[in-house]
C-alpha positions in Angstrom: 89.6 70.4 91.9 87.4 70.9 88.6 90.0 70.6 86.3 92.4 67.1 85.1 94.9 66.4 87.9 97.6 65.3 85.3 97.7 69.1 84.0 99.0 70.5 87.7 101.1 67.9 87.6 103.0 69.0 84.1 103.0 72.2 84.7 104.9 71.1 88.4 107.3 69.3 86.0 107.3 71.8 83.1 108.0 74.9 85.7 111.1 72.6 88.1 112.2 70.6 85.1 112.1 68.3 87.7 110.0 64.8 88.2 111.7 65.0 92.1 111.0 67.9 92.8 107.6 68.0 91.0 107.1 65.1 93.6 108.2 66.8 96.4 105.7 69.5 96.3 103.0 68.2 94.3 103.8 65.9 98.1 102.6 62.7 95.9 105.8 59.9 94.7 107.8 60.5 91.3 106.5 57.2 90.0 103.1 58.7 90.7 104.5 62.0 88.7 105.9 59.5 85.7 102.8 57.6 85.7 100.3 61.0 85.3 102.4 62.6 82.9 102.7 59.3 80.8 98.7 59.2 80.8 98.7 62.9 79.6 100.8 61.5 76.7 98.7 59.4 75.6 95.8 60.8 76.0 97.1 63.7 73.9 98.9 61.1 71.5 102.8 63.5 71.9 106.0 63.7 73.4 106.2 66.4 76.4 109.1 66.1 78.1 112.3 64.8 76.4 115.8 63.7 78.4 119.0 65.6 78.3 122.1 62.9 80.4 120.4 63.8 83.3 118.1 66.6 83.1 114.7 67.1 80.6 113.7 69.7 78.6 110.0 70.1 76.9 109.3 69.1 73.2 107.4 71.8 71.2 104.2 69.6 72.1 105.6 70.5 75.5 105.9 74.0 75.0 102.4 74.8 73.9 100.4 72.9 76.7 102.6 74.4 79.7 101.7 77.7 77.5 98.1 76.9 78.0 98.0 75.3 81.6 99.3 78.1 82.7 96.0 80.0 81.3 93.9 77.2 82.7 95.5 77.2 86.1 95.4 80.8 86.2 91.2 80.7 85.2 90.7 77.9 87.9 92.4 79.9 90.7 90.3 82.8 89.8 86.9 80.8 89.6 88.6 79.1 93.0 89.2 83.0 94.2 85.1 84.2 93.8 83.6 81.4 94.7 85.6 81.8 98.0 84.7 85.3 97.9 80.9 84.8 97.2 81.1 82.7 100.4 83.0 85.2 102.5 85.9 83.2 102.6 88.7 83.6 101.0 91.2 80.3 100.4 94.2 79.5 98.1 98.1 80.5 98.3 100.1 83.5 98.2 104.3 83.6 97.6 105.0 87.1 99.2 108.4 88.6 99.4 108.9 91.6 101.6 112.6 93.6 102.3 113.8 93.4 105.8 112.1 96.3 107.3 108.6 95.9 105.9 108.8 92.3 106.7 110.0 92.8 110.8 107.9 95.7 111.1 105.2 96.3 109.1 103.6 92.8 108.2 103.6 90.7 111.5 99.7 92.6 112.4 99.0 92.4 108.5 99.6 88.8 108.4 98.5 88.0 111.9 95.1 90.2 111.2 94.9 88.0 107.9 95.4 84.4 109.3 92.4 85.9 111.6 90.0 86.2 109.0 91.2 84.0 106.2 92.5 80.9 107.4 92.3 79.1 104.5 94.4 81.8 102.7 98.1 80.6 103.0 100.8 82.9 102.5 104.5 82.1 102.3 107.0 84.6 103.1 110.1 85.4 101.8 112.6 88.1 103.6 115.3 89.3 101.9 116.9 92.9 100.4 114.9 94.9 98.1 117.5 93.5 95.0 116.8 89.9 95.7 113.3 90.4 96.2 113.2 92.2 92.6 115.1 89.3 91.4 112.5 87.0 93.1 109.7 88.7 91.3 111.6 88.6 88.1 111.9 85.4 87.7 108.5 84.3 88.9 109.6 83.0 92.6 107.0 85.1 94.2 103.6 86.6 93.6 104.3 90.1 95.2 106.4 91.5 96.8 106.9 95.0 99.2 110.4 97.1 99.5 111.6 100.1 99.8 113.1 102.5 97.7 112.5 104.2 94.6 110.8 102.3 91.4 114.4 101.0 89.3 113.1 98.3 86.8 111.2 98.2 83.5 109.1 94.5 83.6 108.2 95.5 87.3 104.9 97.7 88.2 105.3 99.8 91.2 102.1 100.6 93.5 102.2 102.9 96.7 101.6 101.1 99.8 103.1 103.2 103.0 104.8 106.4 103.3 108.2 106.1 105.9 110.8 107.9 107.4 114.2 107.2 108.0 116.0 109.2 111.1 119.0 109.7 112.5 119.3 107.2 115.7 121.9 106.5 118.5 121.7 105.1 122.0 120.1 106.8 124.9 122.6 107.2 127.1 125.5 108.4 124.9 126.9 111.7 124.1 126.3 112.2 120.7 121.8 111.7 121.9 122.6 114.9 123.7 122.9 116.9 120.8 119.5 116.5 119.8 120.1 118.3 116.7 122.9 118.9 114.4 124.1 120.8 111.0 124.3 118.9 108.2 128.2 119.5 108.0 128.4 118.3 111.6 126.5 114.8 109.7 130.4 114.4 108.4 131.9 113.8 111.9 129.9 111.4 113.8 131.1 107.6 112.9 128.6 105.6 111.1 127.0 102.0 110.8 124.6 101.6 107.7 122.9 98.9 105.7 124.3 96.7 103.1 124.8 97.8 99.6 121.1 96.1 97.5 119.7 97.3 100.7 116.6 99.7 99.9 117.1 101.8 102.7 120.3 102.7 101.4 119.8 103.1 98.4 117.2 106.1 100.4 119.7 107.3 102.0 122.2 107.7 99.2 119.9 109.8 97.4 119.1 111.8 100.3 122.8 112.7 100.6 123.0 113.4 97.5 120.0 115.7 97.1 121.9 117.3 100.4 125.3 117.8 98.6 127.0 114.9 100.0 127.9 110.9 99.2 128.6 108.0 101.7 132.5 109.2 100.5 132.4 112.5 102.9 130.6 110.6 106.1 132.6 109.0 109.0 131.6 105.2 107.9 132.3 101.9 110.3 130.9 99.4 109.2 128.0 98.3 107.0 125.4 95.7 108.6 123.0 93.4 107.1 120.1 94.0 109.3 117.7 96.7 111.1 118.5 94.4 114.1 121.8 93.6 114.1 122.4 98.0 113.8 120.1 98.6 116.9 122.2 96.0 118.5 125.2 97.3 117.7 123.9 101.2 118.5 124.0 100.4 122.2 127.9 99.8 122.7 129.9 102.1 120.5 129.4 105.9 120.4 128.0 105.7 117.1 125.0 106.8 115.0 122.5 104.8 112.8 119.7 106.4 110.1 117.1 103.8 110.3 113.2 103.3 109.4 110.8 105.3 111.8 108.9 102.4 111.6 111.3 100.0 112.9 112.4 101.5 116.4 108.9 103.3 118.3 109.4 100.9 121.1 113.4 101.6 121.6 111.7 105.1 121.6 109.2 104.5 123.5 111.3 102.3 126.0 113.9 105.0 126.4 117.2 103.0 124.8 117.4 104.6 121.6 117.3 108.4 120.7 116.8 110.5 117.6 118.9 113.4 116.2 117.6 115.9 113.8 119.5 116.9 111.2 118.9 120.5 110.0 117.6 120.6 106.6 117.3 116.9 106.2 114.7 114.6 105.8 114.7 111.4 104.4 111.2 110.5 103.6 110.0 107.3 101.0 106.9 105.1 100.3 107.1 101.3 100.5 106.0 99.8 97.6 104.0 96.6 95.9 105.7 95.3 93.1 104.3 93.0 90.5 105.3 91.7 86.8 104.0 94.0 84.5 100.8 92.6 82.3 100.6 89.6 85.2 96.7 89.6 87.1 95.5 87.6 90.3 92.3 88.1 91.9 94.3 86.9 95.1 97.6 89.1 94.7 94.3 92.0 94.2 92.7 91.0 97.5 96.0 91.1 100.0 96.4 94.7 98.6 93.4 95.6 99.4 93.7 93.8 102.9 96.7 95.4 103.5 96.2 99.1 102.0 92.4 98.8 104.1 93.9 97.2 107.8 97.5 98.6 108.4 97.3 102.0 111.4 98.2 104.7 109.4 
């Protein structure tokens, strides 16, 4: 490591505001963290932290150092990335967040290819609904998110990744499957299972219903479930249908476990989006986005 390790120790403590949490993340002991901070304070001749009961806070000098440490560490990461790229050997860490559909049905293939080609680039993946992934990004707990739904937050930059379609689906042996195609007005009478509030899929469905002159209040909703997989399993039992991503049911359609019902005059399309904080820049994030775009089989 080119820059002083003590600076990384300081920055980690400043981010966590905890010597214990910093020691855990850096894989060193808490006394070692204390020693590094004390040496840095002696070298700079300033106090970096102050105690507030059982917690700690940055002093004014600590706040200044944290601002510069962020820039220094970012520059070092860019340097390390460029040197790795020159050797055609990408390495580093990426904190990635993805909404459920993307994480389960799109990313596994991409991450497997990435690991095979660049095994020293470590990706930590967090899976949640779109609303939670956006919150994690704003709180700077992830570097990049991939979500579904329309752009919604001013502080986030949205860039398109790939197209998706939401389709109405039911059990292959269901009586509903015999319909094949229904009119929009018939949608009101079909028992439906839908995703939970905060889901990007549900937001897209709501927007499509509104465009068609309907709302969820007009529908016969039996239950809301927290994942696509739980909805698919639920569909195997009662006579009901669900709106799901076409990417999530290709295997079930091929194996004739689920069947599509076309809703005449209604087409629900969306785009999975890369999300980053506005004004933030990372070569690792840029590389991963390009890798996704060039390796995903559209």
